[in-house]
N, CA, C and O of each residue as an XYZ file, in Angstrom:
580
protein
N       0.842     -1.150      0.000
C       0.000      0.000      0.000
C       0.898      1.227      0.000
O       1.798      1.343      0.832
N       0.658      2.137     -0.927
C       1.433      3.360     -1.039
C       0.597      4.492     -0.463
O      -0.553      4.684     -0.860
N       1.166      5.236      0.465
C       0.446      6.381      1.025
C       1.314      7.613      0.877
O       2.509      7.585      1.172
N       0.709      8.685      0.422
C       1.398      9.969      0.285
C       0.455     11.049      0.782
O      -0.762     10.867      0.748
N       0.991     12.163      1.240
C       0.106     13.237      1.678
C      -0.629     13.851      0.493
O      -0.117     13.866     -0.627
N      -1.819     14.350      0.746
C      -2.619     14.978     -0.300
C      -2.056     16.353     -0.588
O      -1.676     17.077      0.332
N      -2.000     16.709     -1.832
C      -1.524     18.031     -2.234
C      -0.964     17.957     -3.630
O      -0.749     16.872     -4.169
N      -0.730     19.100     -4.206
C      -0.182     19.140     -5.559
C       1.331     18.938     -5.504
O       2.009     19.442     -4.608
N       1.834     18.204     -6.462
C       3.278     18.041     -6.600
C       3.691     18.714     -7.891
O       2.846     19.171     -8.660
N       4.973     18.775     -8.125
C       5.440     19.434     -9.339
C       5.037     18.662    -10.588
O       4.870     19.258    -11.652
N       4.877     17.327    -10.475
C       4.532     16.539    -11.651
C       3.042     16.590    -11.962
O       2.630     16.192    -13.051
N       2.219     17.075    -11.020
C       0.785     17.153    -11.254
C       0.460     18.502    -11.875
O       0.682     19.536    -11.245
N      -0.061     18.515    -13.100
C      -0.388     19.802    -13.716
C      -1.617     20.403    -13.035
O      -2.535     19.695    -12.621
N      -1.605     21.713    -12.935
C      -2.756     22.409    -12.352
C      -3.862     22.436    -13.386
O      -3.661     22.890    -14.512
N      -5.002     21.960    -13.011
C      -6.124     21.968    -13.941
C      -7.233     22.798    -13.331
O      -7.317     22.972    -12.115
N      -8.056     23.288    -14.182
C      -9.156     24.131    -13.724
C     -10.206     23.314    -13.010
O     -10.357     22.123    -13.280
N     -10.943     23.945    -12.093
C     -11.974     23.215    -11.373
C     -13.112     22.768    -12.276
O     -13.838     21.836    -11.930
N     -13.282     23.403    -13.413
C     -14.373     23.011    -14.307
C     -14.078     21.674    -14.977
O     -14.992     20.892    -15.235
N     -12.782     21.406    -15.262
C     -12.431     20.129    -15.886
C     -12.756     18.964    -14.955
O     -13.354     17.976    -15.381
N     -12.370     19.077    -13.706
C     -12.606     18.002    -12.751
C     -14.094     17.871    -12.442
O     -14.606     16.759    -12.311
N     -14.770     18.969    -12.329
C     -16.191     18.912    -11.985
C     -17.013     18.340    -13.128
O     -18.027     17.684    -12.893
N     -16.592     18.579    -14.354
C     -17.345     18.092    -15.510
C     -17.084     16.618    -15.760
O     -17.815     15.989    -16.523
N     -16.058     16.053    -15.137
C     -15.771     14.632    -15.309
C     -14.999     14.336    -16.580
O     -15.075     13.222    -17.099
N     -14.254     15.313    -17.095
C     -13.479     15.093    -18.313
C     -12.265     14.230    -17.990
O     -11.654     14.355    -16.929
N     -11.935     13.356    -18.927
C     -10.790     12.470    -18.731
C      -9.569     13.118    -19.343
O      -9.597     13.539    -20.499
N      -8.479     13.202    -18.561
C      -7.246     13.788    -19.073
C      -6.153     12.733    -18.995
O      -5.695     12.400    -17.902
N      -5.729     12.205    -20.133
C      -4.669     11.208    -20.175
C      -5.116      9.883    -19.583
O      -6.224      9.421    -19.855
N      -4.263      9.274    -18.780
C      -4.595      7.954    -18.240
C      -5.574      7.997    -17.064
O      -6.029      6.951    -16.602
N      -5.898      9.187    -16.584
C      -6.787      9.306    -15.428
C      -8.216      9.523    -15.880
O      -8.473     10.291    -16.808
N      -9.145      8.847    -15.224
C     -10.557      8.978    -15.544
C     -11.185     10.123    -14.778
O     -10.484     10.900    -14.130
N     -12.498     10.233    -14.847
C     -13.193     11.308    -14.143
C     -13.118     11.101    -12.630
O     -13.126      9.974    -12.136
N     -13.044     12.223    -11.912
C     -12.985     12.175    -10.457
C     -14.371     11.843     -9.930
O     -15.366     12.445    -10.332
N     -14.418     10.866     -9.016
C     -15.689     10.435     -8.449
C     -15.646     10.731     -6.959
O     -14.746     10.267     -6.258
N     -16.606     11.494     -6.473
C     -16.665     11.824     -5.054
C     -17.734     10.991     -4.370
O     -18.806     10.763     -4.930
N     -17.438     10.537     -3.155
C     -18.429      9.797     -2.379
C     -18.823     10.643     -1.186
O     -17.989     11.349     -0.618
N     -20.053     10.579     -0.815
C     -20.528     11.330      0.348
C     -20.578     10.426      1.560
O     -19.983      9.348      1.568
N     -21.285     10.865      2.575
C     -21.445     10.044      3.764
C     -20.575     10.511      4.901
O     -20.036     11.618      4.874
N     -20.439      9.668      5.899
C     -19.666     10.041      7.087
C     -18.171     10.042      6.815
O     -17.433     10.789      7.457
N     -17.708      9.223      5.877
C     -16.289      9.159      5.532
C     -16.146      9.476      4.049
O     -16.033      8.556      3.239
N     -16.149     10.772      3.667
C     -16.096     11.099      2.242
C     -14.745     10.714      1.639
O     -13.709     10.786      2.298
N     -14.783     10.308      0.379
C     -13.568      9.919     -0.338
C     -13.663     10.407     -1.770
O     -14.753     10.628     -2.298
N     -12.513     10.571     -2.384
C     -12.429     10.943     -3.790
C     -11.726      9.796     -4.503
O     -10.649      9.367     -4.089
N     -12.337      9.302     -5.578
C     -11.782      8.197     -6.355
C     -11.346      8.705     -7.715
O     -12.104      9.398     -8.395
N     -10.118      8.363     -8.120
C      -9.596      8.749     -9.432
C      -9.166      7.469    -10.140
O      -8.123      6.906     -9.808
N      -9.959      6.996    -11.118
C      -9.582      5.771    -11.826
C      -8.399      5.995    -12.764
O      -8.235      7.076    -13.329
N      -7.576      4.953    -12.921
C      -6.412      4.988    -13.803
C      -6.575      3.866    -14.816
O      -6.873      2.728    -14.453
N      -6.375      4.202    -16.111
C      -6.496      3.186    -17.158
C      -5.407      3.389    -18.192
O      -4.806      4.460    -18.282
N      -5.164      2.352    -18.965
C      -4.182      2.411    -20.041
C      -4.737      1.644    -21.225
O      -4.996      0.444    -21.131
N      -4.915      2.328    -22.322
C      -5.442      1.678    -23.520
C      -6.851      1.147    -23.320
O      -7.217      0.137    -23.921
N      -7.638      1.798    -22.502
C      -9.000      1.352    -22.264
C      -9.112      0.254    -21.221
O     -10.219     -0.152    -20.868
N      -7.989     -0.229    -20.728
C      -7.993     -1.289    -19.713
C      -7.766     -0.664    -18.347
O      -6.784      0.057    -18.166
N      -8.642     -0.916    -17.380
C      -8.456     -0.308    -16.056
C      -7.248     -0.905    -15.338
O      -7.051     -2.120    -15.328
N      -6.438     -0.023    -14.734
C      -5.258     -0.461    -14.001
C      -5.453     -0.381    -12.496
O      -4.921     -1.205    -11.752
N      -6.213      0.608    -12.048
C      -6.421      0.777    -10.619
C      -7.151      2.066    -10.348
O      -7.728      2.679    -11.247
N      -7.117      2.471     -9.084
C      -7.798      3.696     -8.683
C      -7.024      4.320     -7.527
O      -6.535      3.621     -6.638
N      -6.922      5.660     -7.556
C      -6.384      6.400     -6.431
C      -7.545      6.724     -5.510
O      -8.565      7.249     -5.956
N      -7.398      6.415     -4.231
C      -8.437      6.692     -3.237
C      -7.893      7.750     -2.291
O      -6.885      7.530     -1.619
N      -8.563      8.905     -2.239
C      -8.153     10.006     -1.365
C      -9.141     10.093     -0.211
O     -10.299     10.458     -0.411
N      -8.689      9.759      1.004
C      -9.532      9.838      2.201
C      -8.709     10.352      3.363
O      -7.549      9.972      3.525
N      -9.291     11.195      4.155
C      -8.700     11.686      5.409
C      -7.267     12.177      5.238
O      -6.412     11.882      6.074
N      -6.995     12.907      4.187
C      -5.670     13.474      3.994
C      -4.627     12.498      3.485
O      -3.447     12.845      3.455
N      -5.010     11.284      3.082
C      -4.063     10.298      2.550
C      -4.520      9.835      1.178
O      -5.716      9.786      0.891
N      -3.556      9.497      0.338
C      -3.853      8.971     -0.999
C      -3.320      7.548     -1.058
O      -2.157      7.292     -0.746
N      -4.177      6.635     -1.458
C      -3.776      5.231     -1.604
C      -4.081      4.793     -3.025
O      -5.078      5.204     -3.618
N      -3.209      3.954     -3.559
C      -3.453      3.378     -4.888
C      -3.928      1.944     -4.705
O      -3.275      1.154     -4.023
N      -5.044      1.608     -5.303
C      -5.600      0.254     -5.241
C      -5.583     -0.329     -6.651
O      -6.347      0.122     -7.505
N      -4.729     -1.321     -6.917
C      -4.706     -1.918     -8.258
C      -5.948     -2.765     -8.503
O      -6.554     -3.298     -7.573
N      -6.309     -2.875     -9.770
C      -7.450     -3.699    -10.166
C      -6.964     -5.137    -10.307
O      -5.919     -5.392    -10.905
N      -7.718     -6.058     -9.760
C      -7.383     -7.474     -9.883
C      -8.071     -8.000    -11.136
O      -9.296     -7.954    -11.243
N      -7.282     -8.499    -12.082
C      -7.832     -9.040    -13.327
C      -8.242    -10.488    -13.082
O      -7.403    -11.331    -12.764
N      -9.519    -10.772    -13.230
C     -10.033    -12.116    -12.950
C      -9.447    -13.157    -13.902
O      -9.192    -14.291    -13.497
N      -9.232    -12.779    -15.163
C      -8.684    -13.751    -16.110
C      -7.239    -14.114    -15.767
O      -6.832    -15.264    -15.937
N      -6.464    -13.145    -15.288
C      -5.085    -13.448    -14.898
C      -5.038    -14.305    -13.633
O      -4.197    -15.195    -13.508
N      -5.946    -14.030    -12.701
C      -6.004    -14.845    -11.483
C      -6.386    -16.281    -11.837
O      -5.814    -17.228    -11.298
N      -7.356    -16.442    -12.746
C      -7.774    -17.783    -13.164
C      -6.643    -18.505    -13.895
O      -6.436    -19.701    -13.690
N      -5.910    -17.782    -14.749
C      -4.794    -18.399    -15.470
C      -3.686    -18.819    -14.502
O      -3.097    -19.889    -14.657
N      -3.405    -17.985    -13.512
C      -2.381    -18.337    -12.527
C      -2.817    -19.539    -11.698
O      -2.003    -20.414    -11.399
N      -4.094    -19.589    -11.324
C      -4.595    -20.737    -10.559
C      -4.521    -22.015    -11.386
O      -4.183    -23.076    -10.861
N      -4.836    -21.920    -12.674
C      -4.745    -23.094    -13.544
C      -3.295    -23.556    -13.683
O      -3.023    -24.756    -13.677
N      -2.367    -22.609    -13.807
C      -0.953    -22.975    -13.920
C      -0.459    -23.655    -12.644
O       0.294    -24.627    -12.709
N      -0.878    -23.148    -11.494
C      -0.483    -23.764    -10.223
C      -1.079    -25.164    -10.108
O      -0.418    -26.084     -9.626
N      -2.333    -25.330    -10.552
C      -2.975    -26.649    -10.489
C      -2.254    -27.646    -11.392
O      -2.032    -28.790    -10.995
N      -1.888    -27.227    -12.598
C      -1.171    -28.113    -13.525
C       0.193    -28.489    -12.939
O       0.613    -29.643    -13.029
N       0.879    -27.520    -12.341
C       2.179    -27.810    -11.735
C       2.033    -28.778    -10.560
O       2.868    -29.663    -10.377
N       0.978    -28.611     -9.766
C       0.761    -29.506     -8.625
C       0.445    -30.924     -9.085
O       0.942    -31.889     -8.505
N      -0.379    -31.055    -10.125
C      -0.705    -32.387    -10.648
C       0.544    -33.033    -11.248
O       0.775    -34.228    -11.060
N       1.340    -32.256    -11.961
C       2.581    -32.789    -12.524
C       3.556    -33.236    -11.447
O       4.180    -34.290    -11.569
N       3.692    -32.436    -10.387
C       4.585    -32.816     -9.290
C       4.079    -34.069     -8.584
O       4.872    -34.925     -8.192
N       2.763    -34.178     -8.421
C       2.200    -35.374     -7.784
C       2.434    -36.610     -8.648
O       2.726    -37.686     -8.124
N       2.308    -36.464     -9.965
C       2.540    -37.597    -10.861
C       4.007    -38.034    -10.814
O       4.303    -39.228    -10.774
N       4.911    -37.069    -10.821
C       6.338    -37.401    -10.746
C       6.652    -38.079     -9.413
O       7.416    -39.043     -9.374
N       6.070    -37.585     -8.326
C       6.307    -38.192     -7.015
C       5.741    -39.607     -6.952
O       6.350    -40.492     -6.352
N       4.579    -39.827     -7.567
C       3.983    -41.165     -7.558
C       4.830    -42.150     -8.355
O       5.012    -43.294     -7.938
N       5.342    -41.713     -9.488
C       6.184    -42.592    -10.303
C       7.503    -42.871     -9.585
O       8.001    -43.996     -9.617
N       8.066    -41.857     -8.943
C       9.342    -42.043     -8.253
C       9.189    -42.901     -6.999
O      10.145    -43.552     -6.578
N       8.013    -42.907     -6.407
C       7.797    -43.641     -5.161
C       7.498    -45.116     -5.386
O       7.589    -45.910     -4.450
N       7.145    -45.497     -6.604
C       6.815    -46.905     -6.859
C       7.996    -47.795     -6.537
O       9.147    -47.452     -6.807
N       7.692    -48.943     -5.955
C       8.742    -49.910     -5.650
C       9.115    -50.664     -6.916
O       8.272    -50.874     -7.788
N      10.366    -51.070     -7.020
C      10.738    -51.884     -8.177
C      10.062    -53.251     -8.103
O       9.606    -53.668     -7.038
N      10.003    -53.922     -9.201
C       9.353    -55.229     -9.262
C      10.060    -56.227     -8.347
O      11.285    -56.210     -8.229
N       9.284    -57.093     -7.703
C       9.858    -58.092     -6.801
C      10.553    -59.196     -7.578
O      11.468    -59.834     -7.058
N      10.139    -59.429     -8.798
C      10.721    -60.473     -9.625
C      11.595    -59.796    -10.669
O      11.142    -58.928    -11.415
N      12.852    -60.210    -10.706
C      13.752    -59.663    -11.701
C      13.524    -60.342    -13.039
O      12.438    -60.853    -13.311
N      14.529    -60.345    -13.849
C      14.439    -61.029    -15.121
C      14.275    -62.518    -14.859
O      15.077    -63.130    -14.153
N      13.245    -63.082    -15.428
C      12.972    -64.503    -15.196
C      13.841    -65.307    -16.148
O      13.759    -65.161    -17.368
N      14.673    -66.157    -15.565
C      15.530    -67.028    -16.370
C      15.355    -68.454    -15.886
O      14.956    -68.707    -14.749
N      15.658    -69.352    -16.758
C      15.571    -70.767    -16.395
C      16.931    -71.201    -15.866
O      17.948    -71.081    -16.548
N      16.927    -71.701    -14.655
C      18.155    -72.183    -14.049
C      18.352    -73.659    -14.347
O      17.571    -74.257    -15.087
N      19.388    -74.243    -13.779
C      19.626    -75.666    -13.999
C      18.505    -76.502    -13.390
O      18.069    -76.233    -12.271
N      18.051    -77.481    -14.096
C      16.977    -78.335    -13.610
C      15.599    -77.786    -13.922
O      14.603    -78.403    -13.545
N      15.504    -76.652    -14.596
C      14.218    -76.118    -14.997
C      13.565    -75.207    -13.981
O      12.404    -74.839    -14.164
N      14.247    -74.827    -12.926
C      13.617    -73.936    -11.955
C      13.727    -72.501    -12.430
O      14.642    -72.146    -13.173
N      12.803    -71.699    -12.002
C      12.768    -70.284    -12.384
C      13.530    -69.496    -11.332
O      13.298    -69.652    -10.133
N      14.443    -68.650    -11.793
C      15.213    -67.864    -10.834
C      14.467    -66.567    -10.527
O      13.993    -65.871    -11.425
N      14.379    -66.265     -9.236
C      13.761    -65.028     -8.788
C      14.838    -64.115     -8.235
O      15.905    -64.563     -7.816
N      14.545    -62.855     -8.243
C      15.494    -61.855     -7.785
C      15.768    -62.028     -6.291
O      14.846    -62.034     -5.475
N      17.027    -62.167     -5.954
C      17.426    -62.201     -4.558
C      17.267    -63.538     -3.859
O      17.595    -63.638     -2.677
N      16.788    -64.551     -4.521
C      16.611    -65.851     -3.877
C      17.672    -66.819     -4.384
O      18.004    -66.818     -5.570
N      18.201    -67.642     -3.489
C      19.190    -68.631     -3.947
C      18.495    -69.761     -4.709
O      17.281    -69.940     -4.612
N      19.270    -70.499     -5.449
C      18.724    -71.634     -6.201
C      18.301    -72.754     -5.265
O      18.687    -72.764     -4.095
N      17.527    -73.680     -5.757
C      17.081    -74.776     -4.902
C      18.254    -75.697     -4.555
O      19.223    -75.817     -5.305
N      18.131    -76.326     -3.419
C      19.172    -77.263     -2.991
C      19.111    -78.504     -3.877
O      18.026    -78.968     -4.226
N      20.261    -79.034     -4.235
C      20.247    -80.239     -5.074
C      19.637    -81.410     -4.306
O      19.913    -81.603     -3.122
N      18.808    -82.184     -4.995
C      18.150    -83.337     -4.373
C      18.920    -84.610     -4.715
O      19.371    -84.816     -5.842
N      19.042    -85.410     -3.745
C      19.654    -86.713     -3.970
C      18.519    -87.666     -4.295
O      17.650    -87.929     -3.464
N      18.540    -88.179     -5.513
C      17.458    -89.046     -5.961
C      17.996    -90.468     -6.052
O      19.040    -90.726     -6.652
N      17.272    -91.358     -5.453
C      17.661    -92.772     -5.546
C      17.466    -93.243     -6.976
O      16.636    -92.718     -7.718
N      18.240    -94.231     -7.337
C      18.192    -94.718     -8.711
C      16.812    -95.253     -9.067
O      16.439    -95.236    -10.240
N      16.051    -95.723     -8.101
C      14.732    -96.265     -8.391
C      13.696    -95.179     -8.687
O      12.644    -95.474     -9.256
N      13.974    -93.937     -8.313
C      12.990    -92.873     -8.533
C      13.273    -92.074     -9.790
O      12.592    -91.082    -10.049
N      14.245    -92.472    -10.564
C      14.554    -91.742    -11.793
C      13.484    -92.009    -12.829
O      12.899    -93.092    -12.848
N      13.220    -91.044    -13.687
C      12.223    -91.277    -14.735
C      12.670    -92.397    -15.662
O      13.864    -92.679    -15.762
N      11.735    -93.032    -16.334
C      12.047    -94.170    -17.194
C      12.916    -93.761    -18.362
O      13.781    -94.526    -18.789
N      12.696    -92.553    -18.889
C      13.480    -92.121    -20.041
C      14.927    -91.847    -19.656
O      15.830    -92.040    -20.470
N      15.167    -91.381    -18.376
C      16.539    -91.149    -17.930
C      17.285    -92.466    -17.766
O      18.476    -92.552    -18.064
N      16.576    -93.497    -17.288
C      17.215    -94.811    -17.173
C      17.486    -95.378    -18.554
O      18.538    -95.973    -18.785
N      16.533    -95.198    -19.491
C      16.693    -95.723    -20.845
C      17.889    -95.083    -21.539
O      18.674    -95.769    -22.194
N      18.027    -93.751    -21.392
C      19.120    -93.030    -22.049
C      20.412    -93.038    -21.240
O      21.442    -92.538    -21.693
N      20.348    -93.617    -20.028
C      21.491    -93.625    -19.117
C      22.001    -92.199    -18.884
O      23.206    -91.943    -18.892
N      21.048    -91.274    -18.677
C      21.383    -89.862    -18.464
C      21.953    -89.661    -17.071
O      21.565    -90.344    -16.123
N      22.868    -88.729    -16.960
C      23.479    -88.397    -15.682
C      23.222    -86.917    -15.391
O      23.145    -86.090    -16.300
N      23.094    -86.615    -14.113
C      22.859    -85.230    -13.698
C      24.115    -84.404    -13.984
O      25.238    -84.842    -13.732
N      23.896    -83.204    -14.514
C      25.015    -82.296    -14.758
C      25.498    -81.725    -13.436
O      24.698    -81.466    -12.537
N      26.783    -81.532    -13.320
C      27.315    -80.942    -12.086
C      27.123    -79.422    -12.148
O      27.094    -78.815    -13.218
N      26.999    -78.855    -10.991
C      26.780    -77.402    -10.947
C      28.023    -76.668    -11.202
O      28.024    -75.437    -11.203
């Protein structure tokens, strides 16, 4: 909030009272609007290229500038923040996922499937009577590890 004492400065041109009273617009400043009541104020709108920028409010010997809030810019900023928040949440969700419990599935010796982080099965001692018929026929022998 900018506050300055009321009064003419060197940069403010002296204008006739008829110009201000008639509500004529001079440059970027609009017509002076006076409010009545218990707390009288003088409002001087400021615009550029037909677009309102703000208003000077003169009350109780102080001048304050109140900028105009553009609803479209506020909505665009809110949309940008929402998109950034959704993007950050998506990146965090992807980064937080645990890696797969099963690594590359490969066939180990004897036909067992190897899993990530688990040792291979213990070799079984099989009696000759429990061997499959085709292994006995071919006289197959177990490969050493």
